[in-house]
mmCIF file of the N, C-alpha and C atoms, coordinates in Angstrom:
data_MODEL
# 
_entry.id   MODEL 
# 
loop_
_atom_site.group_PDB 
_atom_site.id 
_atom_site.type_symbol 
_atom_site.label_atom_id 
_atom_site.label_alt_id 
_atom_site.label_comp_id 
_atom_site.label_asym_id 
_atom_site.label_entity_id 
_atom_site.label_seq_id 
_atom_site.pdbx_PDB_ins_code 
_atom_site.Cartn_x 
_atom_site.Cartn_y 
_atom_site.Cartn_z 
_atom_site.occupancy 
_atom_site.B_iso_or_equiv 
_atom_site.pdbx_formal_charge 
_atom_site.auth_seq_id 
_atom_site.auth_comp_id 
_atom_site.auth_asym_id 
_atom_site.auth_atom_id 
_atom_site.pdbx_PDB_model_num 
ATOM 1   N N  . MET A 1 1  ? -23.796 9.442   23.898  1.00 0.00 ? 1  MET A N  1 
ATOM 2   C CA . MET A 1 1  ? -23.926 8.995   22.518  1.00 0.00 ? 1  MET A CA 1 
ATOM 3   C C  . MET A 1 1  ? -22.595 8.436   22.034  1.00 0.00 ? 1  MET A C  1 
ATOM 4   N N  . PHE A 1 2  ? -22.694 7.407   21.242  1.00 0.00 ? 2  PHE A N  1 
ATOM 5   C CA . PHE A 1 2  ? -21.509 6.807   20.650  1.00 0.00 ? 2  PHE A CA 1 
ATOM 6   C C  . PHE A 1 2  ? -21.350 7.289   19.222  1.00 0.00 ? 2  PHE A C  1 
ATOM 7   N N  . GLU A 1 3  ? -20.105 7.545   18.831  1.00 0.00 ? 3  GLU A N  1 
ATOM 8   C CA . GLU A 1 3  ? -19.847 7.928   17.443  1.00 0.00 ? 3  GLU A CA 1 
ATOM 9   C C  . GLU A 1 3  ? -19.767 6.673   16.590  1.00 0.00 ? 3  GLU A C  1 
ATOM 10  N N  . GLN A 1 4  ? -20.366 6.740   15.430  1.00 0.00 ? 4  GLN A N  1 
ATOM 11  C CA . GLN A 1 4  ? -20.270 5.636   14.496  1.00 0.00 ? 4  GLN A CA 1 
ATOM 12  C C  . GLN A 1 4  ? -18.869 5.608   13.903  1.00 0.00 ? 4  GLN A C  1 
ATOM 13  N N  . PRO A 1 5  ? -18.220 4.441   13.874  1.00 0.00 ? 5  PRO A N  1 
ATOM 14  C CA . PRO A 1 5  ? -16.904 4.386   13.236  1.00 0.00 ? 5  PRO A CA 1 
ATOM 15  C C  . PRO A 1 5  ? -17.035 4.623   11.736  1.00 0.00 ? 5  PRO A C  1 
ATOM 16  N N  . LEU A 1 6  ? -16.021 5.251   11.184  1.00 0.00 ? 6  LEU A N  1 
ATOM 17  C CA . LEU A 1 6  ? -16.025 5.484   9.737   1.00 0.00 ? 6  LEU A CA 1 
ATOM 18  C C  . LEU A 1 6  ? -15.875 4.161   9.004   1.00 0.00 ? 6  LEU A C  1 
ATOM 19  N N  . ALA A 1 7  ? -16.499 4.072   7.866   1.00 0.00 ? 7  ALA A N  1 
ATOM 20  C CA . ALA A 1 7  ? -16.371 2.875   7.047   1.00 0.00 ? 7  ALA A CA 1 
ATOM 21  C C  . ALA A 1 7  ? -14.941 2.790   6.519   1.00 0.00 ? 7  ALA A C  1 
ATOM 22  N N  . MET A 1 8  ? -14.412 1.601   6.490   1.00 0.00 ? 8  MET A N  1 
ATOM 23  C CA . MET A 1 8  ? -13.057 1.395   5.997   1.00 0.00 ? 8  MET A CA 1 
ATOM 24  C C  . MET A 1 8  ? -13.118 1.002   4.520   1.00 0.00 ? 8  MET A C  1 
ATOM 25  N N  . LEU A 1 9  ? -12.253 1.591   3.750   1.00 0.00 ? 9  LEU A N  1 
ATOM 26  C CA . LEU A 1 9  ? -12.118 1.233   2.345   1.00 0.00 ? 9  LEU A CA 1 
ATOM 27  C C  . LEU A 1 9  ? -11.046 0.157   2.231   1.00 0.00 ? 9  LEU A C  1 
ATOM 28  N N  . ARG A 1 10 ? -11.266 -0.798  1.356   1.00 0.00 ? 10 ARG A N  1 
ATOM 29  C CA . ARG A 1 10 ? -10.328 -1.912  1.158   1.00 0.00 ? 10 ARG A CA 1 
ATOM 30  C C  . ARG A 1 10 ? -9.885  -1.930  -0.299  1.00 0.00 ? 10 ARG A C  1 
ATOM 31  N N  . PHE A 1 11 ? -8.592  -2.074  -0.472  1.00 0.00 ? 11 PHE A N  1 
ATOM 32  C CA . PHE A 1 11 ? -8.011  -2.157  -1.808  1.00 0.00 ? 11 PHE A CA 1 
ATOM 33  C C  . PHE A 1 11 ? -7.111  -3.390  -1.850  1.00 0.00 ? 11 PHE A C  1 
ATOM 34  N N  . ASN A 1 12 ? -7.378  -4.286  -2.780  1.00 0.00 ? 12 ASN A N  1 
ATOM 35  C CA . ASN A 1 12 ? -6.578  -5.501  -2.927  1.00 0.00 ? 12 ASN A CA 1 
ATOM 36  C C  . ASN A 1 12 ? -5.808  -5.438  -4.238  1.00 0.00 ? 12 ASN A C  1 
ATOM 37  N N  . PHE A 1 13 ? -4.514  -5.733  -4.164  1.00 0.00 ? 13 PHE A N  1 
ATOM 38  C CA . PHE A 1 13 ? -3.652  -5.645  -5.348  1.00 0.00 ? 13 PHE A CA 1 
ATOM 39  C C  . PHE A 1 13 ? -2.416  -6.503  -5.149  1.00 0.00 ? 13 PHE A C  1 
ATOM 40  N N  . ARG A 1 14 ? -1.703  -6.701  -6.233  1.00 0.00 ? 14 ARG A N  1 
ATOM 41  C CA . ARG A 1 14 ? -0.436  -7.432  -6.203  1.00 0.00 ? 14 ARG A CA 1 
ATOM 42  C C  . ARG A 1 14 ? 0.689   -6.446  -6.481  1.00 0.00 ? 14 ARG A C  1 
ATOM 43  N N  . LEU A 1 15 ? 1.828   -6.690  -5.857  1.00 0.00 ? 15 LEU A N  1 
ATOM 44  C CA . LEU A 1 15 ? 3.026   -5.890  -6.106  1.00 0.00 ? 15 LEU A CA 1 
ATOM 45  C C  . LEU A 1 15 ? 4.167   -6.803  -6.516  1.00 0.00 ? 15 LEU A C  1 
ATOM 46  N N  . ASN A 1 16 ? 4.995   -6.297  -7.398  1.00 0.00 ? 16 ASN A N  1 
ATOM 47  C CA . ASN A 1 16 ? 6.193   -6.996  -7.833  1.00 0.00 ? 16 ASN A CA 1 
ATOM 48  C C  . ASN A 1 16 ? 7.262   -5.917  -8.039  1.00 0.00 ? 16 ASN A C  1 
ATOM 49  N N  . ILE A 1 17 ? 7.939   -5.541  -6.955  1.00 0.00 ? 17 ILE A N  1 
ATOM 50  C CA . ILE A 1 17 ? 8.928   -4.469  -6.975  1.00 0.00 ? 17 ILE A CA 1 
ATOM 51  C C  . ILE A 1 17 ? 10.296  -5.075  -6.672  1.00 0.00 ? 17 ILE A C  1 
ATOM 52  N N  . SER A 1 18 ? 11.217  -4.967  -7.593  1.00 0.00 ? 18 SER A N  1 
ATOM 53  C CA . SER A 1 18 ? 12.555  -5.531  -7.390  1.00 0.00 ? 18 SER A CA 1 
ATOM 54  C C  . SER A 1 18 ? 13.318  -4.723  -6.339  1.00 0.00 ? 18 SER A C  1 
ATOM 55  N N  . THR A 1 19 ? 14.390  -5.282  -5.823  1.00 0.00 ? 19 THR A N  1 
ATOM 56  C CA . THR A 1 19 ? 15.200  -4.550  -4.845  1.00 0.00 ? 19 THR A CA 1 
ATOM 57  C C  . THR A 1 19 ? 15.780  -3.286  -5.474  1.00 0.00 ? 19 THR A C  1 
ATOM 58  N N  . GLN A 1 20 ? 16.155  -3.344  -6.752  1.00 0.00 ? 20 GLN A N  1 
ATOM 59  C CA . GLN A 1 20 ? 16.690  -2.163  -7.433  1.00 0.00 ? 20 GLN A CA 1 
ATOM 60  C C  . GLN A 1 20 ? 15.636  -1.065  -7.541  1.00 0.00 ? 20 GLN A C  1 
ATOM 61  N N  . GLU A 1 21 ? 14.409  -1.452  -7.853  1.00 0.00 ? 21 GLU A N  1 
ATOM 62  C CA . GLU A 1 21 ? 13.314  -0.479  -7.933  1.00 0.00 ? 21 GLU A CA 1 
ATOM 63  C C  . GLU A 1 21 ? 13.002  0.099   -6.550  1.00 0.00 ? 21 GLU A C  1 
ATOM 64  N N  . TYR A 1 22 ? 13.056  -0.745  -5.514  1.00 0.00 ? 22 TYR A N  1 
ATOM 65  C CA . TYR A 1 22 ? 12.720  -0.278  -4.173  1.00 0.00 ? 22 TYR A CA 1 
ATOM 66  C C  . TYR A 1 22 ? 13.699  0.777   -3.668  1.00 0.00 ? 22 TYR A C  1 
ATOM 67  N N  . VAL A 1 23 ? 14.933  0.760   -4.140  1.00 0.00 ? 23 VAL A N  1 
ATOM 68  C CA . VAL A 1 23 ? 15.920  1.764   -3.724  1.00 0.00 ? 23 VAL A CA 1 
ATOM 69  C C  . VAL A 1 23 ? 15.387  3.174   -3.972  1.00 0.00 ? 23 VAL A C  1 
ATOM 70  N N  . GLN A 1 24 ? 14.656  3.388   -5.057  1.00 0.00 ? 24 GLN A N  1 
ATOM 71  C CA . GLN A 1 24 ? 14.084  4.708   -5.356  1.00 0.00 ? 24 GLN A CA 1 
ATOM 72  C C  . GLN A 1 24 ? 13.081  5.136   -4.284  1.00 0.00 ? 24 GLN A C  1 
ATOM 73  N N  . TYR A 1 25 ? 12.314  4.179   -3.762  1.00 0.00 ? 25 TYR A N  1 
ATOM 74  C CA . TYR A 1 25 ? 11.372  4.472   -2.682  1.00 0.00 ? 25 TYR A CA 1 
ATOM 75  C C  . TYR A 1 25 ? 12.140  4.736   -1.386  1.00 0.00 ? 25 TYR A C  1 
ATOM 76  N N  . TYR A 1 26 ? 13.134  3.886   -1.100  1.00 0.00 ? 26 TYR A N  1 
ATOM 77  C CA . TYR A 1 26 ? 13.916  3.990   0.137   1.00 0.00 ? 26 TYR A CA 1 
ATOM 78  C C  . TYR A 1 26 ? 14.628  5.337   0.239   1.00 0.00 ? 26 TYR A C  1 
ATOM 79  N N  . ARG A 1 27 ? 15.192  5.780   -0.859  1.00 0.00 ? 27 ARG A N  1 
ATOM 80  C CA . ARG A 1 27 ? 15.921  7.052   -0.870  1.00 0.00 ? 27 ARG A CA 1 
ATOM 81  C C  . ARG A 1 27 ? 14.997  8.270   -0.866  1.00 0.00 ? 27 ARG A C  1 
ATOM 82  N N  . GLY A 1 28 ? 13.719  8.050   -1.071  1.00 0.00 ? 28 GLY A N  1 
ATOM 83  C CA . GLY A 1 28 ? 12.778  9.156   -1.087  1.00 0.00 ? 28 GLY A CA 1 
ATOM 84  C C  . GLY A 1 28 ? 12.615  9.797   -2.451  1.00 0.00 ? 28 GLY A C  1 
ATOM 85  N N  . ASN A 1 29 ? 13.262  9.220   -3.471  1.00 0.00 ? 29 ASN A N  1 
ATOM 86  C CA . ASN A 1 29 ? 13.106  9.739   -4.834  1.00 0.00 ? 29 ASN A CA 1 
ATOM 87  C C  . ASN A 1 29 ? 11.675  9.538   -5.329  1.00 0.00 ? 29 ASN A C  1 
ATOM 88  N N  . VAL A 1 30 ? 11.048  8.464   -4.867  1.00 0.00 ? 30 VAL A N  1 
ATOM 89  C CA . VAL A 1 30 ? 9.648   8.177   -5.178  1.00 0.00 ? 30 VAL A CA 1 
ATOM 90  C C  . VAL A 1 30 ? 8.930   8.073   -3.840  1.00 0.00 ? 30 VAL A C  1 
ATOM 91  N N  . ARG A 1 31 ? 7.928   8.894   -3.621  1.00 0.00 ? 31 ARG A N  1 
ATOM 92  C CA . ARG A 1 31 ? 7.268   8.951   -2.314  1.00 0.00 ? 31 ARG A CA 1 
ATOM 93  C C  . ARG A 1 31 ? 5.967   8.166   -2.230  1.00 0.00 ? 31 ARG A C  1 
ATOM 94  N N  . ASN A 1 32 ? 5.342   7.916   -3.381  1.00 0.00 ? 32 ASN A N  1 
ATOM 95  C CA . ASN A 1 32 ? 4.058   7.218   -3.393  1.00 0.00 ? 32 ASN A CA 1 
ATOM 96  C C  . ASN A 1 32 ? 4.101   6.021   -4.325  1.00 0.00 ? 32 ASN A C  1 
ATOM 97  N N  . VAL A 1 33 ? 3.335   5.022   -3.962  1.00 0.00 ? 33 VAL A N  1 
ATOM 98  C CA . VAL A 1 33 ? 3.167   3.827   -4.787  1.00 0.00 ? 33 VAL A CA 1 
ATOM 99  C C  . VAL A 1 33 ? 1.793   3.922   -5.433  1.00 0.00 ? 33 VAL A C  1 
ATOM 100 N N  . ILE A 1 34 ? 1.722   3.599   -6.698  1.00 0.00 ? 34 ILE A N  1 
ATOM 101 C CA . ILE A 1 34 ? 0.445   3.544   -7.409  1.00 0.00 ? 34 ILE A CA 1 
ATOM 102 C C  . ILE A 1 34 ? 0.258   2.104   -7.868  1.00 0.00 ? 34 ILE A C  1 
ATOM 103 N N  . ALA A 1 35 ? -0.866  1.522   -7.486  1.00 0.00 ? 35 ALA A N  1 
ATOM 104 C CA . ALA A 1 35 ? -1.134  0.123   -7.823  1.00 0.00 ? 35 ALA A CA 1 
ATOM 105 C C  . ALA A 1 35 ? -2.523  0.003   -8.425  1.00 0.00 ? 35 ALA A C  1 
ATOM 106 N N  . THR A 1 36 ? -2.682  -0.986  -9.292  1.00 0.00 ? 36 THR A N  1 
ATOM 107 C CA . THR A 1 36 ? -3.988  -1.296  -9.861  1.00 0.00 ? 36 THR A CA 1 
ATOM 108 C C  . THR A 1 36 ? -4.574  -2.460  -9.073  1.00 0.00 ? 36 THR A C  1 
ATOM 109 N N  . CYS A 1 37 ? -5.768  -2.246  -8.558  1.00 0.00 ? 37 CYS A N  1 
ATOM 110 C CA . CYS A 1 37 ? -6.447  -3.244  -7.736  1.00 0.00 ? 37 CYS A CA 1 
ATOM 111 C C  . CYS A 1 37 ? -7.033  -4.356  -8.603  1.00 0.00 ? 37 CYS A C  1 
ATOM 112 N N  . SER A 1 38 ? -7.342  -5.457  -7.935  1.00 0.00 ? 38 SER A N  1 
ATOM 113 C CA . SER A 1 38 ? -7.921  -6.600  -8.640  1.00 0.00 ? 38 SER A CA 1 
ATOM 114 C C  . SER A 1 38 ? -9.273  -6.267  -9.260  1.00 0.00 ? 38 SER A C  1 
ATOM 115 N N  . ASP A 1 39 ? -9.962  -5.235  -8.745  1.00 0.00 ? 39 ASP A N  1 
ATOM 116 C CA . ASP A 1 39 ? -11.256 -4.843  -9.305  1.00 0.00 ? 39 ASP A CA 1 
ATOM 117 C C  . ASP A 1 39 ? -11.145 -3.706  -10.327 1.00 0.00 ? 39 ASP A C  1 
ATOM 118 N N  . GLY A 1 40 ? -9.910  -3.333  -10.693 1.00 0.00 ? 40 GLY A N  1 
ATOM 119 C CA . GLY A 1 40 ? -9.690  -2.324  -11.717 1.00 0.00 ? 40 GLY A CA 1 
ATOM 120 C C  . GLY A 1 40 ? -9.460  -0.919  -11.195 1.00 0.00 ? 40 GLY A C  1 
ATOM 121 N N  . ARG A 1 41 ? -9.744  -0.664  -9.918  1.00 0.00 ? 41 ARG A N  1 
ATOM 122 C CA . ARG A 1 41 ? -9.486  0.657   -9.344  1.00 0.00 ? 41 ARG A CA 1 
ATOM 123 C C  . ARG A 1 41 ? -7.984  0.890   -9.229  1.00 0.00 ? 41 ARG A C  1 
ATOM 124 N N  . THR A 1 42 ? -7.607  2.152   -9.189  1.00 0.00 ? 42 THR A N  1 
ATOM 125 C CA . THR A 1 42 ? -6.218  2.529   -8.962  1.00 0.00 ? 42 THR A CA 1 
ATOM 126 C C  . THR A 1 42 ? -6.130  3.148   -7.581  1.00 0.00 ? 42 THR A C  1 
ATOM 127 N N  . VAL A 1 43 ? -5.084  2.774   -6.847  1.00 0.00 ? 43 VAL A N  1 
ATOM 128 C CA . VAL A 1 43 ? -4.895  3.299   -5.504  1.00 0.00 ? 43 VAL A CA 1 
ATOM 129 C C  . VAL A 1 43 ? -3.473  3.841   -5.377  1.00 0.00 ? 43 VAL A C  1 
ATOM 130 N N  . GLN A 1 44 ? -3.343  4.903   -4.610  1.00 0.00 ? 44 GLN A N  1 
ATOM 131 C CA . GLN A 1 44 ? -2.028  5.510   -4.357  1.00 0.00 ? 44 GLN A CA 1 
ATOM 132 C C  . GLN A 1 44 ? -1.844  5.585   -2.850  1.00 0.00 ? 44 GLN A C  1 
ATOM 133 N N  . PHE A 1 45 ? -0.637  5.216   -2.370  1.00 0.00 ? 45 PHE A N  1 
ATOM 134 C CA . PHE A 1 45 ? -0.365  5.250   -0.938  1.00 0.00 ? 45 PHE A CA 1 
ATOM 135 C C  . PHE A 1 45 ? 1.099   5.564   -0.691  1.00 0.00 ? 45 PHE A C  1 
ATOM 136 N N  . PRO A 1 46 ? 1.438   6.010   0.533   1.00 0.00 ? 46 PRO A N  1 
ATOM 137 C CA . PRO A 1 46 ? 2.823   6.379   0.846   1.00 0.00 ? 46 PRO A CA 1 
ATOM 138 C C  . PRO A 1 46 ? 3.763   5.170   0.768   1.00 0.00 ? 46 PRO A C  1 
ATOM 139 N N  . ALA A 1 47 ? 4.902   5.360   0.132   1.00 0.00 ? 47 ALA A N  1 
ATOM 140 C CA . ALA A 1 47 ? 5.874   4.279   -0.026  1.00 0.00 ? 47 ALA A CA 1 
ATOM 141 C C  . ALA A 1 47 ? 6.387   3.763   1.310   1.00 0.00 ? 47 ALA A C  1 
ATOM 142 N N  . GLY A 1 48 ? 6.345   4.585   2.338   1.00 0.00 ? 48 GLY A N  1 
ATOM 143 C CA . GLY A 1 48 ? 6.806   4.158   3.655   1.00 0.00 ? 48 GLY A CA 1 
ATOM 144 C C  . GLY A 1 48 ? 6.057   2.959   4.206   1.00 0.00 ? 48 GLY A C  1 
ATOM 145 N N  . LEU A 1 49 ? 4.845   2.715   3.725   1.00 0.00 ? 49 LEU A N  1 
ATOM 146 C CA . LEU A 1 49 ? 4.083   1.549   4.177   1.00 0.00 ? 49 LEU A CA 1 
ATOM 147 C C  . LEU A 1 49 ? 4.697   0.232   3.705   1.00 0.00 ? 49 LEU A C  1 
ATOM 148 N N  . LEU A 1 50 ? 5.597   0.285   2.721   1.00 0.00 ? 50 LEU A N  1 
ATOM 149 C CA . LEU A 1 50 ? 6.213   -0.928  2.181   1.00 0.00 ? 50 LEU A CA 1 
ATOM 150 C C  . LEU A 1 50 ? 7.361   -1.454  3.037   1.00 0.00 ? 50 LEU A C  1 
ATOM 151 N N  . THR A 1 51 ? 7.924   -0.634  3.889   1.00 0.00 ? 51 THR A N  1 
ATOM 152 C CA . THR A 1 51 ? 9.144   -0.974  4.613   1.00 0.00 ? 51 THR A CA 1 
ATOM 153 C C  . THR A 1 51 ? 9.088   -2.342  5.290   1.00 0.00 ? 51 THR A C  1 
ATOM 154 N N  . ALA A 1 52 ? 7.992   -2.668  5.910   1.00 0.00 ? 52 ALA A N  1 
ATOM 155 C CA . ALA A 1 52 ? 7.869   -3.935  6.639   1.00 0.00 ? 52 ALA A CA 1 
ATOM 156 C C  . ALA A 1 52 ? 7.860   -5.161  5.731   1.00 0.00 ? 52 ALA A C  1 
ATOM 157 N N  . PHE A 1 53 ? 7.715   -4.968  4.431   1.00 0.00 ? 53 PHE A N  1 
ATOM 158 C CA . PHE A 1 53 ? 7.548   -6.091  3.511   1.00 0.00 ? 53 PHE A CA 1 
ATOM 159 C C  . PHE A 1 53 ? 8.742   -6.306  2.583   1.00 0.00 ? 53 PHE A C  1 
ATOM 160 N N  . VAL A 1 54 ? 9.816   -5.561  2.781   1.00 0.00 ? 54 VAL A N  1 
ATOM 161 C CA . VAL A 1 54 ? 10.992  -5.670  1.916   1.00 0.00 ? 54 VAL A CA 1 
ATOM 162 C C  . VAL A 1 54 ? 11.781  -6.921  2.280   1.00 0.00 ? 54 VAL A C  1 
ATOM 163 N N  . THR A 1 55 ? 12.114  -7.708  1.270   1.00 0.00 ? 55 THR A N  1 
ATOM 164 C CA . THR A 1 55 ? 12.974  -8.881  1.444   1.00 0.00 ? 55 THR A CA 1 
ATOM 165 C C  . THR A 1 55 ? 14.141  -8.751  0.476   1.00 0.00 ? 55 THR A C  1 
ATOM 166 N N  . SER A 1 56 ? 15.032  -9.712  0.505   1.00 0.00 ? 56 SER A N  1 
ATOM 167 C CA . SER A 1 56 ? 16.169  -9.683  -0.418  1.00 0.00 ? 56 SER A CA 1 
ATOM 168 C C  . SER A 1 56 ? 15.725  -9.794  -1.870  1.00 0.00 ? 56 SER A C  1 
ATOM 169 N N  . ALA A 1 57 ? 14.508  -10.280 -2.086  1.00 0.00 ? 57 ALA A N  1 
ATOM 170 C CA . ALA A 1 57 ? 13.953  -10.392 -3.444  1.00 0.00 ? 57 ALA A CA 1 
ATOM 171 C C  . ALA A 1 57 ? 13.128  -9.161  -3.827  1.00 0.00 ? 57 ALA A C  1 
ATOM 172 N N  . GLY A 1 58 ? 13.017  -8.197  -2.935  1.00 0.00 ? 58 GLY A N  1 
ATOM 173 C CA . GLY A 1 58 ? 12.201  -7.016  -3.195  1.00 0.00 ? 58 GLY A CA 1 
ATOM 174 C C  . GLY A 1 58 ? 10.879  -7.123  -2.467  1.00 0.00 ? 58 GLY A C  1 
ATOM 175 N N  . ILE A 1 59 ? 9.827   -6.676  -3.109  1.00 0.00 ? 59 ILE A N  1 
ATOM 176 C CA . ILE A 1 59 ? 8.481   -6.744  -2.535  1.00 0.00 ? 59 ILE A CA 1 
ATOM 177 C C  . ILE A 1 59 ? 7.598   -7.455  -3.545  1.00 0.00 ? 59 ILE A C  1 
ATOM 178 N N  . ARG A 1 60 ? 7.102   -8.612  -3.145  1.00 0.00 ? 60 ARG A N  1 
ATOM 179 C CA . ARG A 1 60 ? 6.295   -9.414  -4.053  1.00 0.00 ? 60 ARG A CA 1 
ATOM 180 C C  . ARG A 1 60 ? 5.123   -10.023 -3.290  1.00 0.00 ? 60 ARG A C  1 
ATOM 181 N N  . GLY A 1 61 ? 3.971   -10.065 -3.949  1.00 0.00 ? 61 GLY A N  1 
ATOM 182 C CA . GLY A 1 61 ? 2.834   -10.737 -3.350  1.00 0.00 ? 61 GLY A CA 1 
ATOM 183 C C  . GLY A 1 61 ? 1.551   -9.953  -3.432  1.00 0.00 ? 61 GLY A C  1 
ATOM 184 N N  . ALA A 1 62 ? 0.526   -10.510 -2.772  1.00 0.00 ? 62 ALA A N  1 
ATOM 185 C CA . ALA A 1 62 ? -0.801  -9.898  -2.720  1.00 0.00 ? 62 ALA A CA 1 
ATOM 186 C C  . ALA A 1 62 ? -0.904  -9.082  -1.441  1.00 0.00 ? 62 ALA A C  1 
ATOM 187 N N  . PHE A 1 63 ? -1.483  -7.889  -1.561  1.00 0.00 ? 63 PHE A N  1 
ATOM 188 C CA . PHE A 1 63 ? -1.584  -6.971  -0.432  1.00 0.00 ? 63 PHE A CA 1 
ATOM 189 C C  . PHE A 1 63 ? -2.998  -6.430  -0.328  1.00 0.00 ? 63 PHE A C  1 
ATOM 190 N N  . GLU A 1 64 ? -3.317  -5.959  0.881   1.00 0.00 ? 64 GLU A N  1 
ATOM 191 C CA . GLU A 1 64 ? -4.582  -5.275  1.123   1.00 0.00 ? 64 GLU A CA 1 
ATOM 192 C C  . GLU A 1 64 ? -4.268  -3.971  1.854   1.00 0.00 ? 64 GLU A C  1 
ATOM 193 N N  . LEU A 1 65 ? -4.792  -2.878  1.333   1.00 0.00 ? 65 LEU A N  1 
ATOM 194 C CA . LEU A 1 65 ? -4.645  -1.563  1.942   1.00 0.00 ? 65 LEU A CA 1 
ATOM 195 C C  . LEU A 1 65 ? -5.989  -1.172  2.535   1.00 0.00 ? 65 LEU A C  1 
ATOM 196 N N  . LEU A 1 66 ? -5.976  -0.766  3.796   1.00 0.00 ? 66 LEU A N  1 
ATOM 197 C CA . LEU A 1 66 ? -7.180  -0.291  4.469   1.00 0.00 ? 66 LEU A CA 1 
ATOM 198 C C  . LEU A 1 66 ? -6.992  1.176   4.816   1.00 0.00 ? 66 LEU A C  1 
ATOM 199 N N  . CYS A 1 67 ? -8.030  1.973   4.631   1.00 0.00 ? 67 CYS A N  1 
ATOM 200 C CA . CYS A 1 67 ? -8.006  3.378   5.047   1.00 0.00 ? 67 CYS A CA 1 
ATOM 201 C C  . CYS A 1 67 ? -9.440  3.839   5.242   1.00 0.00 ? 67 CYS A C  1 
ATOM 202 N N  . ASP A 1 68 ? -9.591  5.003   5.910   1.00 0.00 ? 68 ASP A N  1 
ATOM 203 C CA . ASP A 1 68 ? -10.944 5.511   6.103   1.00 0.00 ? 68 ASP A CA 1 
ATOM 204 C C  . ASP A 1 68 ? -11.425 6.186   4.819   1.00 0.00 ? 68 ASP A C  1 
ATOM 205 N N  . GLU A 1 69 ? -12.649 6.659   4.841   1.00 0.00 ? 69 GLU A N  1 
ATOM 206 C CA . GLU A 1 69 ? -13.262 7.242   3.641   1.00 0.00 ? 69 GLU A CA 1 
ATOM 207 C C  . GLU A 1 69 ? -12.543 8.480   3.133   1.00 0.00 ? 69 GLU A C  1 
ATOM 208 N N  . GLN A 1 70 ? -11.769 9.130   4.013   1.00 0.00 ? 70 GLN A N  1 
ATOM 209 C CA . GLN A 1 70 ? -10.993 10.308  3.614   1.00 0.00 ? 70 GLN A CA 1 
ATOM 210 C C  . GLN A 1 70 ? -9.570  9.925   3.192   1.00 0.00 ? 70 GLN A C  1 
ATOM 211 N N  . GLY A 1 71 ? -9.271  8.634   3.149   1.00 0.00 ? 71 GLY A N  1 
ATOM 212 C CA . GLY A 1 71 ? -7.939  8.172   2.765   1.00 0.00 ? 71 GLY A CA 1 
ATOM 213 C C  . GLY A 1 71 ? -6.914  8.281   3.877   1.00 0.00 ? 71 GLY A C  1 
ATOM 214 N N  . LYS A 1 72 ? -7.367  8.453   5.104   1.00 0.00 ? 72 LYS A N  1 
ATOM 215 C CA . LYS A 1 72 ? -6.471  8.614   6.259   1.00 0.00 ? 72 LYS A CA 1 
ATOM 216 C C  . LYS A 1 72 ? -6.299  7.284   6.993   1.00 0.00 ? 72 LYS A C  1 
ATOM 217 N N  . GLY A 1 73 ? -5.240  7.204   7.784   1.00 0.00 ? 73 GLY A N  1 
ATOM 218 C CA . GLY A 1 73 ? -5.014  6.025   8.619   1.00 0.00 ? 73 GLY A CA 1 
ATOM 219 C C  . GLY A 1 73 ? -4.717  4.772   7.831   1.00 0.00 ? 73 GLY A C  1 
ATOM 220 N N  . ALA A 1 74 ? -4.005  4.906   6.728   1.00 0.00 ? 74 ALA A N  1 
ATOM 221 C CA . ALA A 1 74 ? -3.733  3.758   5.857   1.00 0.00 ? 74 ALA A CA 1 
ATOM 222 C C  . ALA A 1 74 ? -2.916  2.691   6.567   1.00 0.00 ? 74 ALA A C  1 
ATOM 223 N N  . GLN A 1 75 ? -3.334  1.437   6.387   1.00 0.00 ? 75 GLN A N  1 
ATOM 224 C CA . GLN A 1 75 ? -2.620  0.274   6.898   1.00 0.00 ? 75 GLN A CA 1 
ATOM 225 C C  . GLN A 1 75 ? -2.470  -0.708  5.757   1.00 0.00 ? 75 GLN A C  1 
ATOM 226 N N  . LEU A 1 76 ? -1.284  -1.298  5.638   1.00 0.00 ? 76 LEU A N  1 
ATOM 227 C CA . LEU A 1 76 ? -0.999  -2.246  4.568   1.00 0.00 ? 76 LEU A CA 1 
ATOM 228 C C  . LEU A 1 76 ? -0.746  -3.616  5.167   1.00 0.00 ? 76 LEU A C  1 
ATOM 229 N N  . PHE A 1 77 ? -1.380  -4.632  4.577   1.00 0.00 ? 77 PHE A N  1 
ATOM 230 C CA . PHE A 1 77 ? -1.237  -6.011  5.038   1.00 0.00 ? 77 PHE A CA 1 
ATOM 231 C C  . PHE A 1 77 ? -0.882  -6.904  3.860   1.00 0.00 ? 77 PHE A C  1 
ATOM 232 N N  . LYS A 1 78 ? -0.023  -7.868  4.117   1.00 0.00 ? 78 LYS A N  1 
ATOM 233 C CA . LYS A 1 78 ? 0.271   -8.867  3.087   1.00 0.00 ? 78 LYS A CA 1 
ATOM 234 C C  . LYS A 1 78 ? -0.752  -9.978  3.260   1.00 0.00 ? 78 LYS A C  1 
ATOM 235 N N  . ARG A 1 79 ? -1.328  -10.427 2.158   1.00 0.00 ? 79 ARG A N  1 
ATOM 236 C CA . ARG A 1 79 ? -2.368  -11.460 2.192   1.00 0.00 ? 79 ARG A CA 1 
ATOM 237 C C  . ARG A 1 79 ? -1.805  -12.817 1.921   1.00 0.00 ? 79 ARG A C  1 
# 
């Protein structure tokens, strides 16, 4: 028998985090990011997922967060 894969939840949102603001995430002073999705939902995810998207201008743009129904296995993508 094959196990059915869990359904993936998708959250689409925009971020605009300056380099000064990101320092709080980098230092661990702030551990989670809370964002409002384009459909009005609010999503919270570990700040460590932002590391790959930091530039000299901070973190800016449209993103998509994927996770399973239990909120595990979160992956962040820039759109």
